[in-house]
Predicted model as a PDB file, atoms N, CA, C, CB and O in Angstrom, pLDDT in the B-factor column:
MODEL        1                                                                  
ATOM      1  N   UNK A   1     -21.705   7.391   4.502  1.00 81.00           N  
ATOM      2  CA  UNK A   1     -22.067   8.629   5.113  1.00 81.00           C  
ATOM      3  C   UNK A   1     -21.129   9.781   4.787  1.00 81.00           C  
ATOM      4  CB  UNK A   1     -22.134   8.445   6.556  1.00 81.00           C  
ATOM      5  O   UNK A   1     -21.319  10.889   5.288  1.00 81.00           O  
ATOM      6  N   UNK A   2     -20.119   9.540   3.954  1.00 88.00           N  
ATOM      7  CA  UNK A   2     -19.220  10.651   3.594  1.00 88.00           C  
ATOM      8  C   UNK A   2     -19.945  11.589   2.640  1.00 88.00           C  
ATOM      9  CB  UNK A   2     -17.896  10.122   2.945  1.00 88.00           C  
ATOM     10  O   UNK A   2     -20.582  11.148   1.684  1.00 88.00           O  
ATOM     11  N   UNK A   3     -19.843  12.865   2.904  1.00 90.00           N  
ATOM     12  CA  UNK A   3     -20.546  13.850   2.089  1.00 90.00           C  
ATOM     13  C   UNK A   3     -19.615  14.804   1.334  1.00 90.00           C  
ATOM     14  CB  UNK A   3     -21.469  14.645   2.959  1.00 90.00           C  
ATOM     15  O   UNK A   3     -20.028  15.462   0.380  1.00 90.00           O  
ATOM     16  N   UNK A   4     -18.363  14.869   1.771  1.00 94.00           N  
ATOM     17  CA  UNK A   4     -17.471  15.825   1.126  1.00 94.00           C  
ATOM     18  C   UNK A   4     -16.018  15.365   1.279  1.00 94.00           C  
ATOM     19  CB  UNK A   4     -17.662  17.242   1.727  1.00 94.00           C  
ATOM     20  O   UNK A   4     -15.726  14.398   1.982  1.00 94.00           O  
ATOM     21  N   UNK A   5     -15.128  16.073   0.613  1.00 95.00           N  
ATOM     22  CA  UNK A   5     -13.709  15.734   0.664  1.00 95.00           C  
ATOM     23  C   UNK A   5     -13.148  15.851   2.078  1.00 95.00           C  
ATOM     24  CB  UNK A   5     -12.923  16.630  -0.279  1.00 95.00           C  
ATOM     25  O   UNK A   5     -12.203  15.145   2.430  1.00 95.00           O  
ATOM     26  N   UNK A   6     -13.720  16.732   2.885  1.00 95.00           N  
ATOM     27  CA  UNK A   6     -13.251  16.873   4.268  1.00 95.00           C  
ATOM     28  C   UNK A   6     -13.528  15.600   5.067  1.00 95.00           C  
ATOM     29  CB  UNK A   6     -13.927  18.082   4.946  1.00 95.00           C  
ATOM     30  O   UNK A   6     -12.746  15.238   5.946  1.00 95.00           O  
ATOM     31  N   UNK A   7     -14.631  14.922   4.768  1.00 94.00           N  
ATOM     32  CA  UNK A   7     -14.940  13.653   5.444  1.00 94.00           C  
ATOM     33  C   UNK A   7     -13.856  12.618   5.124  1.00 94.00           C  
ATOM     34  CB  UNK A   7     -16.345  13.122   5.012  1.00 94.00           C  
ATOM     35  O   UNK A   7     -13.344  11.943   6.018  1.00 94.00           O  
ATOM     36  N   UNK A   8     -13.519  12.506   3.847  1.00 95.00           N  
ATOM     37  CA  UNK A   8     -12.494  11.554   3.432  1.00 95.00           C  
ATOM     38  C   UNK A   8     -11.159  11.908   4.075  1.00 95.00           C  
ATOM     39  CB  UNK A   8     -12.362  11.528   1.897  1.00 95.00           C  
ATOM     40  O   UNK A   8     -10.437  11.028   4.543  1.00 95.00           O  
ATOM     41  N   UNK A   9     -10.838  13.183   4.095  1.00 96.00           N  
ATOM     42  CA  UNK A   9      -9.577  13.638   4.697  1.00 96.00           C  
ATOM     43  C   UNK A   9      -9.541  13.286   6.181  1.00 96.00           C  
ATOM     44  CB  UNK A   9      -9.396  15.164   4.506  1.00 96.00           C  
ATOM     45  O   UNK A   9      -8.534  12.776   6.673  1.00 96.00           O  
ATOM     46  N   UNK A  10     -10.622  13.552   6.890  1.00 96.00           N  
ATOM     47  CA  UNK A  10     -10.691  13.254   8.317  1.00 96.00           C  
ATOM     48  C   UNK A  10     -10.491  11.764   8.578  1.00 96.00           C  
ATOM     49  CB  UNK A  10     -12.032  13.714   8.892  1.00 96.00           C  
ATOM     50  O   UNK A  10      -9.711  11.381   9.450  1.00 96.00           O  
ATOM     51  N   UNK A  11     -11.192  10.930   7.825  1.00 96.00           N  
ATOM     52  CA  UNK A  11     -11.052   9.487   8.004  1.00 96.00           C  
ATOM     53  C   UNK A  11      -9.617   9.030   7.731  1.00 96.00           C  
ATOM     54  CB  UNK A  11     -12.026   8.743   7.083  1.00 96.00           C  
ATOM     55  O   UNK A  11      -9.058   8.246   8.497  1.00 96.00           O  
ATOM     56  N   UNK A  12      -9.027   9.518   6.649  1.00 97.00           N  
ATOM     57  CA  UNK A  12      -7.643   9.136   6.331  1.00 97.00           C  
ATOM     58  C   UNK A  12      -6.694   9.533   7.443  1.00 97.00           C  
ATOM     59  CB  UNK A  12      -7.196   9.778   5.019  1.00 97.00           C  
ATOM     60  O   UNK A  12      -5.896   8.714   7.899  1.00 97.00           O  
ATOM     61  N   UNK A  13      -6.770  10.758   7.878  1.00 97.00           N  
ATOM     62  CA  UNK A  13      -5.849  11.256   8.921  1.00 97.00           C  
ATOM     63  C   UNK A  13      -6.042  10.522  10.233  1.00 97.00           C  
ATOM     64  CB  UNK A  13      -6.049  12.757   9.143  1.00 97.00           C  
ATOM     65  O   UNK A  13      -5.068  10.137  10.881  1.00 97.00           O  
ATOM     66  N   UNK A  14      -7.281  10.327  10.626  1.00 97.00           N  
ATOM     67  CA  UNK A  14      -7.563   9.685  11.906  1.00 97.00           C  
ATOM     68  C   UNK A  14      -7.115   8.219  11.892  1.00 97.00           C  
ATOM     69  CB  UNK A  14      -9.064   9.781  12.232  1.00 97.00           C  
ATOM     70  O   UNK A  14      -6.452   7.761  12.822  1.00 97.00           O  
ATOM     71  N   UNK A  15      -7.477   7.496  10.845  1.00 97.00           N  
ATOM     72  CA  UNK A  15      -7.104   6.086  10.786  1.00 97.00           C  
ATOM     73  C   UNK A  15      -5.604   5.900  10.663  1.00 97.00           C  
ATOM     74  CB  UNK A  15      -7.798   5.410   9.625  1.00 97.00           C  
ATOM     75  O   UNK A  15      -5.045   4.982  11.262  1.00 97.00           O  
ATOM     76  N   UNK A  16      -4.945   6.756   9.898  1.00 97.00           N  
ATOM     77  CA  UNK A  16      -3.485   6.652   9.734  1.00 97.00           C  
ATOM     78  C   UNK A  16      -2.754   6.845  11.057  1.00 97.00           C  
ATOM     79  CB  UNK A  16      -2.989   7.685   8.717  1.00 97.00           C  
ATOM     80  O   UNK A  16      -1.640   6.347  11.223  1.00 97.00           O  
ATOM     81  N   UNK A  17      -3.357   7.552  11.992  1.00 96.00           N  
ATOM     82  CA  UNK A  17      -2.721   7.817  13.287  1.00 96.00           C  
ATOM     83  C   UNK A  17      -2.940   6.686  14.298  1.00 96.00           C  
ATOM     84  CB  UNK A  17      -3.251   9.121  13.861  1.00 96.00           C  
ATOM     85  O   UNK A  17      -2.391   6.723  15.400  1.00 96.00           O  
ATOM     86  N   UNK A  18      -3.739   5.684  13.927  1.00 95.00           N  
ATOM     87  CA  UNK A  18      -4.034   4.601  14.867  1.00 95.00           C  
ATOM     88  C   UNK A  18      -2.878   3.607  14.930  1.00 95.00           C  
ATOM     89  CB  UNK A  18      -5.329   3.879  14.465  1.00 95.00           C  
ATOM     90  O   UNK A  18      -2.238   3.331  13.916  1.00 95.00           O  
ATOM     91  N   UNK A  19      -2.611   3.075  16.108  1.00 94.00           N  
ATOM     92  CA  UNK A  19      -1.537   2.085  16.249  1.00 94.00           C  
ATOM     93  C   UNK A  19      -1.795   0.868  15.361  1.00 94.00           C  
ATOM     94  CB  UNK A  19      -1.399   1.645  17.719  1.00 94.00           C  
ATOM     95  O   UNK A  19      -2.908   0.346  15.307  1.00 94.00           O  
ATOM     96  N   UNK A  20      -0.760   0.436  14.679  1.00 95.00           N  
ATOM     97  CA  UNK A  20      -0.860  -0.757  13.853  1.00 95.00           C  
ATOM     98  C   UNK A  20      -1.341  -0.520  12.436  1.00 95.00           C  
ATOM     99  CB  UNK A  20      -1.755  -1.712  14.498  1.00 95.00           C  
ATOM    100  O   UNK A  20      -1.249  -1.421  11.602  1.00 95.00           O  
ATOM    101  N   UNK A  21      -1.855   0.675  12.137  1.00 96.00           N  
ATOM    102  CA  UNK A  21      -2.325   0.968  10.782  1.00 96.00           C  
ATOM    103  C   UNK A  21      -1.126   1.379   9.937  1.00 96.00           C  
ATOM    104  CB  UNK A  21      -3.421   2.090  10.786  1.00 96.00           C  
ATOM    105  O   UNK A  21      -0.389   2.301  10.286  1.00 96.00           O  
ATOM    106  N   UNK A  22      -0.943   0.676   8.817  1.00 95.00           N  
ATOM    107  CA  UNK A  22       0.211   0.911   7.952  1.00 95.00           C  
ATOM    108  C   UNK A  22      -0.103   1.851   6.794  1.00 95.00           C  
ATOM    109  CB  UNK A  22       0.720  -0.400   7.411  1.00 95.00           C  
ATOM    110  O   UNK A  22       0.753   2.633   6.379  1.00 95.00           O  
ATOM    111  N   UNK A  23      -1.330   1.778   6.269  1.00 96.00           N  
ATOM    112  CA  UNK A  23      -1.697   2.624   5.132  1.00 96.00           C  
ATOM    113  C   UNK A  23      -3.202   2.832   5.106  1.00 96.00           C  
ATOM    114  CB  UNK A  23      -1.215   2.002   3.803  1.00 96.00           C  
ATOM    115  O   UNK A  23      -3.970   1.986   5.565  1.00 96.00           O  
ATOM    116  N   UNK A  24      -3.610   3.972   4.560  1.00 97.00           N  
ATOM    117  CA  UNK A  24      -5.038   4.295   4.439  1.00 97.00           C  
ATOM    118  C   UNK A  24      -5.239   5.091   3.157  1.00 97.00           C  
ATOM    119  CB  UNK A  24      -5.556   5.100   5.689  1.00 97.00           C  
ATOM    120  O   UNK A  24      -4.484   6.016   2.858  1.00 97.00           O  
ATOM    121  N   UNK A  25      -6.254   4.721   2.418  1.00 96.00           N  
ATOM    122  CA  UNK A  25      -6.661   5.478   1.245  1.00 96.00           C  
ATOM    123  C   UNK A  25      -8.184   5.499   1.235  1.00 96.00           C  
ATOM    124  CB  UNK A  25      -6.079   4.857  -0.084  1.00 96.00           C  
ATOM    125  O   UNK A  25      -8.822   4.446   1.194  1.00 96.00           O  
ATOM    126  N   UNK A  26      -8.766   6.689   1.273  1.00 95.00           N  
ATOM    127  CA  UNK A  26     -10.216   6.845   1.313  1.00 95.00           C  
ATOM    128  C   UNK A  26     -10.677   7.488   0.011  1.00 95.00           C  
ATOM    129  CB  UNK A  26     -10.657   7.696   2.541  1.00 95.00           C  
ATOM    130  O   UNK A  26     -10.129   8.506  -0.413  1.00 95.00           O  
ATOM    131  N   UNK A  27     -11.679   6.897  -0.618  1.00 94.00           N  
ATOM    132  CA  UNK A  27     -12.249   7.423  -1.850  1.00 94.00           C  
ATOM    133  C   UNK A  27     -13.646   7.956  -1.575  1.00 94.00           C  
ATOM    134  CB  UNK A  27     -12.284   6.337  -2.950  1.00 94.00           C  
ATOM    135  O   UNK A  27     -14.547   7.207  -1.197  1.00 94.00           O  
ATOM    136  N   UNK A  28     -13.812   9.231  -1.765  1.00 94.00           N  
ATOM    137  CA  UNK A  28     -15.125   9.846  -1.579  1.00 94.00           C  
ATOM    138  C   UNK A  28     -16.101   9.327  -2.629  1.00 94.00           C  
ATOM    139  CB  UNK A  28     -15.022  11.386  -1.653  1.00 94.00           C  
ATOM    140  O   UNK A  28     -17.257   9.042  -2.316  1.00 94.00           O  
ATOM    141  N   UNK A  29     -15.644   9.204  -3.866  1.00 92.00           N  
ATOM    142  CA  UNK A  29     -16.515   8.784  -4.960  1.00 92.00           C  
ATOM    143  C   UNK A  29     -17.129   7.408  -4.757  1.00 92.00           C  
ATOM    144  CB  UNK A  29     -15.751   8.794  -6.240  1.00 92.00           C  
ATOM    145  O   UNK A  29     -18.316   7.207  -5.017  1.00 92.00           O  
ATOM    146  N   UNK A  30     -16.326   6.465  -4.294  1.00 89.00           N  
ATOM    147  CA  UNK A  30     -16.836   5.105  -4.088  1.00 89.00           C  
ATOM    148  C   UNK A  30     -17.281   4.861  -2.649  1.00 89.00           C  
ATOM    149  CB  UNK A  30     -15.773   4.088  -4.469  1.00 89.00           C  
ATOM    150  O   UNK A  30     -17.846   3.815  -2.330  1.00 89.00           O  
ATOM    151  N   UNK A  31     -17.018   5.839  -1.788  1.00 89.00           N  
ATOM    152  CA  UNK A  31     -17.300   5.721  -0.351  1.00 89.00           C  
ATOM    153  C   UNK A  31     -16.650   4.478   0.235  1.00 89.00           C  
ATOM    154  CB  UNK A  31     -18.811   5.687  -0.101  1.00 89.00           C  
ATOM    155  O   UNK A  31     -17.261   3.740   1.009  1.00 89.00           O  
ATOM    156  N   UNK A  32     -15.392   4.263  -0.152  1.00 91.00           N  
ATOM    157  CA  UNK A  32     -14.630   3.119   0.353  1.00 91.00           C  
ATOM    158  C   UNK A  32     -13.310   3.588   0.926  1.00 91.00           C  
ATOM    159  CB  UNK A  32     -14.390   2.081  -0.757  1.00 91.00           C  
ATOM    160  O   UNK A  32     -12.738   4.594   0.506  1.00 91.00           O  
ATOM    161  N   UNK A  33     -12.852   2.830   1.893  1.00 93.00           N  
ATOM    162  CA  UNK A  33     -11.518   3.054   2.455  1.00 93.00           C  
ATOM    163  C   UNK A  33     -10.734   1.761   2.324  1.00 93.00           C  
ATOM    164  CB  UNK A  33     -11.591   3.523   3.953  1.00 93.00           C  
ATOM    165  O   UNK A  33     -11.243   0.682   2.628  1.00 93.00           O  
ATOM    166  N   UNK A  34      -9.515   1.873   1.879  1.00 94.00           N  
ATOM    167  CA  UNK A  34      -8.620   0.728   1.848  1.00 94.00           C  
ATOM    168  C   UNK A  34      -7.620   0.937   2.971  1.00 94.00           C  
ATOM    169  CB  UNK A  34      -7.905   0.568   0.446  1.00 94.00           C  
ATOM    170  O   UNK A  34      -6.882   1.922   2.988  1.00 94.00           O  
ATOM    171  N   UNK A  35      -7.605   0.003   3.905  1.00 95.00           N  
ATOM    172  CA  UNK A  35      -6.761   0.134   5.087  1.00 95.00           C  
ATOM    173  C   UNK A  35      -5.854  -1.077   5.190  1.00 95.00           C  
ATOM    174  CB  UNK A  35      -7.615   0.289   6.368  1.00 95.00           C  
ATOM    175  O   UNK A  35      -6.306  -2.221   5.150  1.00 95.00           O  
ATOM    176  N   UNK A  36      -4.565  -0.801   5.323  1.00 94.00           N  
ATOM    177  CA  UNK A  36      -3.603  -1.859   5.578  1.00 94.00           C  
ATOM    178  C   UNK A  36      -3.162  -1.761   7.026  1.00 94.00           C  
ATOM    179  CB  UNK A  36      -2.388  -1.765   4.613  1.00 94.00           C  
ATOM    180  O   UNK A  36      -2.872  -0.668   7.512  1.00 94.00           O  
ATOM    181  N   UNK A  37      -3.108  -2.877   7.717  1.00 93.00           N  
ATOM    182  CA  UNK A  37      -2.722  -2.857   9.122  1.00 93.00           C  
ATOM    183  C   UNK A  37      -1.902  -4.088   9.460  1.00 93.00           C  
ATOM    184  CB  UNK A  37      -3.958  -2.777  10.024  1.00 93.00           C  
ATOM    185  O   UNK A  37      -1.936  -5.096   8.755  1.00 93.00           O  
ATOM    186  N   UNK A  38      -1.180  -3.983  10.536  1.00 93.00           N  
ATOM    187  CA  UNK A  38      -0.383  -5.090  11.055  1.00 93.00           C  
ATOM    188  C   UNK A  38      -1.236  -5.809  12.090  1.00 93.00           C  
ATOM    189  CB  UNK A  38       0.983  -4.592  11.674  1.00 93.00           C  
ATOM    190  O   UNK A  38      -1.633  -5.222  13.097  1.00 93.00           O  
ATOM    191  N   UNK A  39      -1.512  -7.075  11.838  1.00 89.00           N  
ATOM    192  CA  UNK A  39      -2.391  -7.818  12.743  1.00 89.00           C  
ATOM    193  C   UNK A  39      -1.846  -7.898  14.164  1.00 89.00           C  
ATOM    194  CB  UNK A  39      -2.613  -9.211  12.211  1.00 89.00           C  
ATOM    195  O   UNK A  39      -2.612  -8.038  15.117  1.00 89.00           O  
ATOM    196  N   UNK A  40      -0.540  -7.811  14.305  1.00 90.00           N  
ATOM    197  CA  UNK A  40       0.041  -7.831  15.658  1.00 90.00           C  
ATOM    198  C   UNK A  40      -0.212  -6.513  16.386  1.00 90.00           C  
ATOM    199  CB  UNK A  40       1.555  -8.109  15.589  1.00 90.00           C  
ATOM    200  O   UNK A  40      -0.163  -6.464  17.615  1.00 90.00           O  
ATOM    201  N   UNK A  41      -0.484  -5.439  15.629  1.00 88.00           N  
ATOM    202  CA  UNK A  41      -0.651  -4.130  16.240  1.00 88.00           C  
ATOM    203  C   UNK A  41      -2.085  -3.699  16.456  1.00 88.00           C  
ATOM    204  CB  UNK A  41       0.017  -3.129  15.419  1.00 88.00           C  
ATOM    205  O   UNK A  41      -2.357  -2.866  17.321  1.00 88.00           O  
ATOM    206  N   UNK A  42      -3.008  -4.252  15.684  1.00 92.00           N  
ATOM    207  CA  UNK A  42      -4.420  -3.886  15.813  1.00 92.00           C  
ATOM    208  C   UNK A  42      -5.279  -4.950  15.163  1.00 92.00           C  
ATOM    209  CB  UNK A  42      -4.699  -2.504  15.180  1.00 92.00           C  
ATOM    210  O   UNK A  42      -4.778  -5.831  14.464  1.00 92.00           O  
ATOM    211  N   UNK A  43      -6.572  -4.860  15.397  1.00 93.00           N  
ATOM    212  CA  UNK A  43      -7.528  -5.790  14.807  1.00 93.00           C  
ATOM    213  C   UNK A  43      -8.470  -5.008  13.901  1.00 93.00           C  
ATOM    214  CB  UNK A  43      -8.322  -6.561  15.908  1.00 93.00           C  
ATOM    215  O   UNK A  43      -8.641  -3.798  14.053  1.00 93.00           O  
ATOM    216  N   UNK A  44      -9.074  -5.717  12.959  1.00 92.00           N  
ATOM    217  CA  UNK A  44     -10.052  -5.081  12.088  1.00 92.00           C  
ATOM    218  C   UNK A  44     -11.160  -4.441  12.907  1.00 92.00           C  
ATOM    219  CB  UNK A  44     -10.636  -6.094  11.104  1.00 92.00           C  
ATOM    220  O   UNK A  44     -11.621  -3.350  12.573  1.00 92.00           O  
ATOM    221  N   UNK A  45     -11.589  -5.093  13.960  1.00 94.00           N  
ATOM    222  CA  UNK A  45     -12.658  -4.529  14.790  1.00 94.00           C  
ATOM    223  C   UNK A  45     -12.249  -3.196  15.409  1.00 94.00           C  
ATOM    224  CB  UNK A  45     -13.046  -5.514  15.892  1.00 94.00           C  
ATOM    225  O   UNK A  45     -13.092  -2.321  15.608  1.00 94.00           O  
ATOM    226  N   UNK A  46     -10.958  -3.036  15.715  1.00 94.00           N  
ATOM    227  CA  UNK A  46     -10.474  -1.756  16.247  1.00 94.00           C  
ATOM    228  C   UNK A  46     -10.565  -0.659  15.190  1.00 94.00           C  
ATOM    229  CB  UNK A  46      -9.019  -1.891  16.743  1.00 94.00           C  
ATOM    230  O   UNK A  46     -10.953   0.471  15.487  1.00 94.00           O  
ATOM    231  N   UNK A  47     -10.207  -1.000  13.964  1.00 94.00           N  
ATOM    232  CA  UNK A  47     -10.274  -0.029  12.863  1.00 94.00           C  
ATOM    233  C   UNK A  47     -11.729   0.378  12.639  1.00 94.00           C  
ATOM    234  CB  UNK A  47      -9.661  -0.621  11.551  1.00 94.00           C  
ATOM    235  O   UNK A  47     -12.035   1.564  12.516  1.00 94.00           O  
ATOM    236  N   UNK A  48     -12.621  -0.606  12.587  1.00 94.00           N  
ATOM    237  CA  UNK A  48     -14.042  -0.308  12.384  1.00 94.00           C  
ATOM    238  C   UNK A  48     -14.612   0.519  13.531  1.00 94.00           C  
ATOM    239  CB  UNK A  48     -14.838  -1.603  12.235  1.00 94.00           C  
ATOM    240  O   UNK A  48     -15.454   1.390  13.313  1.00 94.00           O  
ATOM    241  N   UNK A  49     -14.162   0.253  14.733  1.00 95.00           N  
ATOM    242  CA  UNK A  49     -14.625   1.031  15.896  1.00 95.00           C  
ATOM    243  C   UNK A  49     -14.190   2.491  15.789  1.00 95.00           C  
ATOM    244  CB  UNK A  49     -14.085   0.418  17.206  1.00 95.00           C  
ATOM    245  O   UNK A  49     -14.943   3.387  16.172  1.00 95.00           O  
ATOM    246  N   UNK A  50     -13.000   2.738  15.280  1.00 95.00           N  
ATOM    247  CA  UNK A  50     -12.530   4.116  15.106  1.00 95.00           C  
ATOM    248  C   UNK A  50     -13.351   4.851  14.054  1.00 95.00           C  
ATOM    249  CB  UNK A  50     -11.048   4.131  14.715  1.00 95.00           C  
ATOM    250  O   UNK A  50     -13.641   6.037  14.206  1.00 95.00           O  
ATOM    251  N   UNK A  51     -13.724   4.153  12.995  1.00 95.00           N  
ATOM    252  CA  UNK A  51     -14.585   4.766  11.971  1.00 95.00           C  
ATOM    253  C   UNK A  51     -15.918   5.136  12.610  1.00 95.00           C  
ATOM    254  CB  UNK A  51     -14.803   3.798  10.754  1.00 95.00           C  
ATOM    255  O   UNK A  51     -16.423   6.238  12.398  1.00 95.00           O  
ATOM    256  N   UNK A  52     -16.483   4.233  13.380  1.00 95.00           N  
ATOM    257  CA  UNK A  52     -17.766   4.493  14.054  1.00 95.00           C  
ATOM    258  C   UNK A  52     -17.641   5.632  15.054  1.00 95.00           C  
ATOM    259  CB  UNK A  52     -18.266   3.229  14.766  1.00 95.00           C  
ATOM    260  O   UNK A  52     -18.566   6.428  15.215  1.00 95.00           O  
ATOM    261  N   UNK A  53     -16.501   5.709  15.722  1.00 95.00           N  
ATOM    262  CA  UNK A  53     -16.286   6.780  16.708  1.00 95.00           C  
ATOM    263  C   UNK A  53     -16.355   8.161  16.060  1.00 95.00           C  
ATOM    264  CB  UNK A  53     -14.930   6.600  17.404  1.00 95.00           C  
ATOM    265  O   UNK A  53     -16.737   9.141  16.699  1.00 95.00           O  
ATOM    266  N   UNK A  54     -15.978   8.222  14.783  1.00 95.00           N  
ATOM    267  CA  UNK A  54     -16.056   9.488  14.049  1.00 95.00           C  
ATOM    268  C   UNK A  54     -17.451   9.743  13.477  1.00 95.00           C  
ATOM    269  CB  UNK A  54     -15.033   9.498  12.923  1.00 95.00           C  
ATOM    270  O   UNK A  54     -17.708  10.800  12.901  1.00 95.00           O  
ATOM    271  N   UNK A  55     -18.345   8.774  13.641  1.00 94.00           N  
ATOM    272  CA  UNK A  55     -19.719   8.969  13.187  1.00 94.00           C  
ATOM    273  C   UNK A  55     -20.039   8.389  11.823  1.00 94.00           C  
ATOM    274  CB  UNK A  55     -20.018  10.402  13.165  1.00 94.00           C  
ATOM    275  O   UNK A  55     -21.071   8.715  11.237  1.00 94.00           O  
ATOM    276  N   UNK A  56     -19.175   7.541  11.316  1.00 93.00           N  
ATOM    277  CA  UNK A  56     -19.401   6.923  10.012  1.00 93.00           C  
ATOM    278  C   UNK A  56     -19.655   5.438  10.185  1.00 93.00           C  
ATOM    279  CB  UNK A  56     -18.200   7.158   9.074  1.00 93.00           C  
ATOM    280  O   UNK A  56     -19.220   4.833  11.165  1.00 93.00           O  
ATOM    281  N   UNK A  57     -20.353   4.861   9.242  1.00 91.00           N  
ATOM    282  CA  UNK A  57     -20.571   3.427   9.245  1.00 91.00           C  
ATOM    283  C   UNK A  57     -19.500   2.757   8.398  1.00 91.00           C  
ATOM    284  CB  UNK A  57     -21.982   3.079   8.726  1.00 91.00           C  
ATOM    285  O   UNK A  57     -19.009   3.338   7.431  1.00 91.00           O  
ATOM    286  N   UNK A  58     -19.145   1.540   8.761  1.00 90.00           N  
ATOM    287  CA  UNK A  58     -18.156   0.801   7.984  1.00 90.00           C  
ATOM    288  C   UNK A  58     -18.357  -0.687   8.180  1.00 90.00           C  
ATOM    289  CB  UNK A  58     -16.727   1.208   8.380  1.00 90.00           C  
ATOM    290  O   UNK A  58     -18.808  -1.146   9.230  1.00 90.00           O  
ATOM    291  N   UNK A  59     -18.015  -1.415   7.156  1.00 87.00           N  
ATOM    292  CA  UNK A  59     -17.995  -2.871   7.233  1.00 87.00           C  
ATOM    293  C   UNK A  59     -16.950  -3.355   6.229  1.00 87.00           C  
ATOM    294  CB  UNK A  59     -19.422  -3.496   6.940  1.00 87.00           C  
ATOM    295  O   UNK A  59     -16.619  -2.645   5.280  1.00 87.00           O  
ATOM    296  N   UNK A  60     -16.438  -4.554   6.441  1.00 88.00           N  
ATOM    297  CA  UNK A  60     -15.466  -5.088   5.477  1.00 88.00           C  
ATOM    298  C   UNK A  60     -16.112  -5.189   4.101  1.00 88.00           C  
ATOM    299  CB  UNK A  60     -14.936  -6.479   5.933  1.00 88.00           C  
ATOM    300  O   UNK A  60     -17.296  -5.505   3.985  1.00 88.00           O  
ATOM    301  N   UNK A  61     -15.337  -4.923   3.070  1.00 81.00           N  
ATOM    302  CA  UNK A  61     -15.851  -4.973   1.705  1.00 81.00           C  
ATOM    303  C   UNK A  61     -15.948  -6.418   1.231  1.00 81.00           C  
ATOM    304  CB  UNK A  61     -14.956  -4.156   0.757  1.00 81.00           C  
ATOM    305  O   UNK A  61     -15.000  -7.196   1.333  1.00 81.00           O  
ATOM    306  N   UNK A  62     -17.106  -6.742   0.719  1.00 76.00           N  
ATOM    307  CA  UNK A  62     -17.315  -8.032   0.068  1.00 76.00           C  
ATOM    308  C   UNK A  62     -18.113  -7.747  -1.192  1.00 76.00           C  
ATOM    309  CB  UNK A  62     -18.057  -9.068   1.013  1.00 76.00           C  
ATOM    310  O   UNK A  62     -19.202  -7.177  -1.115  1.00 76.00           O  
ATOM    311  N   UNK A  63     -17.592  -8.133  -2.352  1.00 73.00           N  
ATOM    312  CA  UNK A  63     -18.289  -7.828  -3.613  1.00 73.00           C  
ATOM    313  C   UNK A  63     -19.741  -8.294  -3.641  1.00 73.00           C  
ATOM    314  CB  UNK A  63     -17.552  -8.457  -4.762  1.00 73.00           C  
ATOM    315  O   UNK A  63     -20.589  -7.603  -4.205  1.00 73.00           O  
ATOM    316  N   UNK A  64     -20.048  -9.438  -3.053  1.00 73.00           N  
ATOM    317  CA  UNK A  64     -21.426  -9.919  -3.079  1.00 73.00           C  
ATOM    318  C   UNK A  64     -22.353  -9.018  -2.274  1.00 73.00           C  
ATOM    319  CB  UNK A  64     -21.496 -11.340  -2.547  1.00 73.00           C  
ATOM    320  O   UNK A  64     -23.514  -8.850  -2.647  1.00 73.00           O  
ATOM    321  N   UNK A  65     -21.869  -8.430  -1.169  1.00 63.00           N  
ATOM    322  CA  UNK A  65     -22.682  -7.490  -0.396  1.00 63.00           C  
ATOM    323  C   UNK A  65     -22.913  -6.223  -1.199  1.00 63.00           C  
ATOM    324  CB  UNK A  65     -22.007  -7.157   0.951  1.00 63.00           C  
ATOM    325  O   UNK A  65     -24.010  -5.665  -1.190  1.00 63.00           O  
ATOM    326  N   UNK A  66     -21.877  -5.773  -1.893  1.00 54.00           N  
ATOM    327  CA  UNK A  66     -21.979  -4.556  -2.690  1.00 54.00           C  
ATOM    328  C   UNK A  66     -23.026  -4.717  -3.780  1.00 54.00           C  
ATOM    329  CB  UNK A  66     -20.624  -4.199  -3.304  1.00 54.00           C  
ATOM    330  O   UNK A  66     -23.841  -3.820  -3.993  1.00 54.00           O  
ATOM    331  N   UNK A  67     -23.012  -5.837  -4.463  1.00 55.00           N  
ATOM    332  CA  UNK A  67     -23.986  -6.105  -5.516  1.00 55.00           C  
ATOM    333  C   UNK A  67     -25.394  -6.137  -4.941  1.00 55.00           C  
ATOM    334  CB  UNK A  67     -23.669  -7.430  -6.223  1.00 55.00           C  
ATOM    335  O   UNK A  67     -26.315  -5.586  -5.543  1.00 55.00           O  
ATOM    336  N   UNK A  68     -25.575  -6.767  -3.797  1.00 56.00           N  
ATOM    337  CA  UNK A  68     -26.898  -6.850  -3.188  1.00 56.00           C  
ATOM    338  C   UNK A  68     -27.399  -5.467  -2.779  1.00 56.00           C  
ATOM    339  CB  UNK A  68     -26.868  -7.782  -1.973  1.00 56.00           C  
ATOM    340  O   UNK A  68     -28.587  -5.175  -2.919  1.00 56.00           O  
ATOM    341  N   UNK A  69     -26.516  -4.623  -2.280  1.00 57.00           N  
ATOM    342  CA  UNK A  69     -26.915  -3.281  -1.856  1.00 57.00           C  
ATOM    343  C   UNK A  69     -27.421  -2.472  -3.044  1.00 57.00           C  
ATOM    344  CB  UNK A  69     -25.739  -2.556  -1.181  1.00 57.00           C  
ATOM    345  O   UNK A  69     -28.344  -1.670  -2.898  1.00 57.00           O  
ATOM    346  N   UNK A  70     -26.826  -2.673  -4.218  1.00 53.00           N  
ATOM    347  CA  UNK A  70     -27.297  -1.954  -5.412  1.00 53.00           C  
ATOM    348  C   UNK A  70     -28.671  -2.421  -5.854  1.00 53.00           C  
ATOM    349  CB  UNK A  70     -26.311  -2.127  -6.555  1.00 53.00           C  
ATOM    350  O   UNK A  70     -29.446  -1.648  -6.417  1.00 53.00           O  
ATOM    351  N   UNK A  71     -28.975  -3.700  -5.598  1.00 57.00           N  
ATOM    352  CA  UNK A  71     -30.258  -4.243  -6.012  1.00 57.00           C  
ATOM    353  C   UNK A  71     -31.389  -3.870  -5.066  1.00 57.00           C  
ATOM    354  CB  UNK A  71     -30.166  -5.734  -6.122  1.00 57.00           C  
ATOM    355  O   UNK A  71     -32.551  -3.843  -5.472  1.00 57.00           O  
ATOM    356  N   UNK A  72     -31.066  -3.584  -3.820  1.00 55.00           N  
ATOM    357  CA  UNK A  72     -32.085  -3.250  -2.826  1.00 55.00           C  
ATOM    358  C   UNK A  72     -32.665  -1.871  -3.033  1.00 55.00           C  
ATOM    359  CB  UNK A  72     -31.511  -3.347  -1.444  1.00 55.00           C  
ATOM    360  O   UNK A  72     -33.536  -1.448  -2.273  1.00 55.00           O  
TER     361      UNK A  72                                                      
ENDMDL                                                                          
END                                                                             
């Protein structure tokens, strides 16, 4: 659902400010975010919930899902 560089910037800034998140890199071109977090500080579900709270969809990256999405 990212449409512009401001979307990527917003996601990066917001996620980076979350407790337990160590690093964030969002690519507008691939519509992917790479997030590093400390499992003791947060859970993947918390990170995904924050993305949803901003109005974007997210799911863990799995190459087989990506390939299937291109075929659909």
